[in-house]
C-alpha positions in Angstrom: 0.0 0.0 0.0 1.2 3.5 -0.8 0.9 4.8 2.8 2.9 1.9 4.2 5.6 2.2 1.5 6.1 5.9 2.3 6.2 5.4 6.0 8.9 2.8 5.6 10.8 4.6 2.9 14.4 5.2 4.1 15.4 7.3 1.1 16.2 10.9 2.1 14.4 13.4 -0.2 16.5 16.6 -0.8 14.5 19.8 -0.7 16.9 22.5 0.5 17.7 23.7 -3.0 14.1 23.8 -4.1 11.8 26.8 -3.8 8.5 26.0 -2.0 5.4 26.3 -4.2 3.5 27.7 -1.2 4.5 29.0 2.3 2.0 29.9 5.0 2.7 30.4 8.6 4.6 27.5 10.2 4.7 25.3 7.1 6.0 25.3 3.5 4.8 23.1 0.7 7.2 21.7 -1.9 6.7 19.8 -5.2 8.0 16.3 -4.7 11.3 16.3 -6.7 10.8 12.7 -7.8 7.0 12.7 -8.4 5.3 15.8 -9.9 1.9 14.3 -8.8 2.8 14.7 -5.1 3.7 17.6 -2.8 5.4 17.5 0.6 4.4 19.7 3.5 7.2 20.6 5.9 6.9 22.1 9.4 9.5 24.9 9.4 10.4 24.8 13.1 10.0 21.2 14.4 10.6 22.1 18.0 7.4 21.1 19.6 6.3 17.5 20.4 5.2 15.5 17.3 1.6 15.3 18.4 1.4 19.1 18.6 2.8 19.7 15.1 0.5 20.7 12.3 1.5 17.8 10.0 0.8 15.2 12.7 -2.6 16.8 13.5 -3.4 16.8 9.8 -2.4 13.1 9.4 -4.5 12.1 12.4 -7.6 13.9 11.2 -7.2 12.5 7.7 -7.3 9.0 9.2 -10.4 10.0 11.2 -12.1 11.3 8.1 -11.4 8.1 6.1 -12.9 6.1 8.9 -16.0 8.2 9.2 -16.7 9.1 5.5 -14.4 7.1 3.3 -12.6 8.8 0.5 -14.2 12.1 -0.6 -13.5 14.2 -3.7 -13.6 17.4 -1.7 -10.7 16.3 0.5 -7.2 16.0 -0.9 -5.5 12.6 -0.7 -2.7 12.1 1.9 -0.1 9.3 1.6 1.9 9.5 4.9 5.2 10.7 6.2 8.6 10.7 4.5 12.2 11.7 5.4 13.6 14.9 3.9 16.7 17.0 4.6 14.4 19.6 6.1 12.8 17.2 8.5 9.9 14.9 8.4 7.4 15.7 5.6 3.8 14.8 5.0 3.1 13.7 1.4 -0.1 14.7 -0.4 -1.5 14.4 -3.9 -0.7 17.5 -6.0 -4.1 19.0 -7.0 -3.9 19.8 -10.7 -6.3 21.1 -13.4 -7.0 19.0 -16.5 -4.4 21.1 -18.3 -1.7 19.8 -15.9 -1.3 23.1 -14.1 -1.4 23.1 -10.3 -4.9 24.2 -9.3 -5.3 27.7 -7.8 -6.6 28.4 -4.3 -9.7 30.6 -3.9 -7.3 33.3 -2.6 -5.3 33.2 -5.8 -8.4 33.3 -7.9 -9.6 36.4 -6.1 -6.2 38.0 -6.8 -6.0 36.9 -10.5 -9.6 36.0 -11.6 -8.9 36.1 -15.4 -9.8 32.8 -17.0 -12.3 31.7 -14.4 -16.1 31.7 -14.5 -16.6 33.4 -11.2 -20.3 32.4 -10.9 -19.2 28.7 -11.4 -16.7 29.2 -8.6 -19.4 30.6 -6.3 -21.7 27.7 -7.1 -19.0 25.1 -6.4 -18.1 26.7 -3.1 -21.8 26.7 -2.1 -21.9 23.0 -2.9 -18.7 22.3 -1.1 -20.0 24.0 2.0 -23.4 22.3 1.8 -21.7 18.8 1.7 -19.5 19.7 4.7 -22.4 20.7 6.8 -24.8 17.9 5.7 -22.2 15.2 6.3 -20.7 16.9 9.4 -17.2 16.8 7.9 -15.1 18.6 10.4 -12.9 20.9 8.4 -12.8 24.0 10.6 -10.1 26.1 8.9 -11.9 27.2 5.7 -9.6 30.1 4.9 -9.7 30.8 1.1 -6.0 29.9 0.9 -6.9 26.4 2.1 -9.5 25.6 -0.6 -8.4 24.9 -4.2 -10.6 25.0 -7.3 -9.7 22.3 -9.7 -10.8 22.6 -13.4 -12.0 19.1 -14.5 -11.8 17.5 -18.0 -15.4 18.5 -18.8 -14.7 22.2 -17.8 -16.6 21.9 -14.5 -15.0 23.0 -11.3 -14.3 21.0 -8.1 -13.5 22.5 -4.7 -10.8 20.6 -2.8 -9.7 21.2 0.8 -6.0 21.4 1.1 -6.0 21.8 4.9 -7.3 18.8 6.9 -6.4 19.6 10.6 -10.0 19.8 11.7 -10.8 18.3 15.1 -7.1 17.9 16.1 -6.5 21.7 15.8 -9.7 22.8 17.5 -8.7 25.7 19.7 -11.9 25.9 21.8 -11.2 26.0 25.5 -13.7 23.1 25.8 -13.8 21.5 22.3 -17.4 20.6 22.3 -17.7 21.0 18.5 -15.2 18.1 18.1 -17.5 15.7 19.9 -21.1 16.9 19.7 -22.6 16.9 16.1 -25.0 19.8 16.9 -22.1 22.1 17.8 -19.9 20.8 15.0 -22.5 21.7 12.4 -23.0 25.2 14.0 -19.2 25.8 13.8 -19.1 24.5 10.2 -22.0 26.7 9.3 -20.1 29.8 10.7 -16.8 28.8 8.9 -18.6 28.1 5.6 -20.4 31.5 5.8 -17.1 33.2 6.4 -15.7 31.5 3.2 -18.7 32.3 1.0 -19.1 35.8 2.4 -15.4 36.6 1.6 -15.8 35.3 -1.9 -19.2 37.1 -2.4 -17.7 40.4 -1.3 -14.9 39.9 -3.8 -17.5 39.3 -6.6 -19.5 42.4 -5.7 -16.5 44.7 -5.6 -15.3 43.3 -9.0 -18.7 43.8 -10.6 -18.8 47.4 -9.2 -15.6 48.1 -11.1 -16.7 46.7 -14.4 
C-alpha cells in the first residue's frame, strides 16, 4: 500500500535547493522532486512534540475522516510521512487542473480572476460547504487559501480542501464541536459562511468596477 511504503521509505528526499510552491505560517509546501503528482508539507520549526505539530494533526484527522466518511472528492489525498533533509514531511496528492497546471486556491483566484467563470466558482463553493455541513465533515479552517478550485476535464469546477487539521486543531477551551454533532455543524456553518461571504464580497467589488 502507498501509505505503508512511504512510512517505511528510508530514502532521504532533498528539498533544500528547491523553492516552495507555497508557504503559509509554520509550514512550507514543496513539489516532490521525484514525483510531480505529489507535494510535501514541511513544518519549518520542528521544535514542539510531534503530536502538537501541524503535520501530525493533519495526518490524524485525515485518518479519522477516512474512517468516518471514506474517500471524498472534496478532500485531498494524503499518503503519509517521508524523510527529507528539512525534517519529516507529509506527502499529499498534488491537485492539478485538467491542463496539468497546479490548481489555484480561492485566494489566488480572487487576486487573479482572469480565465475563471466566477459564478461557477461561487456555485461550487456553495456545494462544497453544503456537503461539509450535511455530512458533518469537520474541516474548521476554511480560509480561502486552504480551498483549491480544480478545473475538471469537462470544464466543470471542483473544490478541494488542502488543509485537513480539523478536530485535532480545534482551539476551543472546551472543544465541544469536536465531539457533539450539533455544535460541530454550527461551527461548520459559521466557517462556511465566512468563506462564501469573503468570496461574495470579492464578486460584488469586482462587478462594481466593471
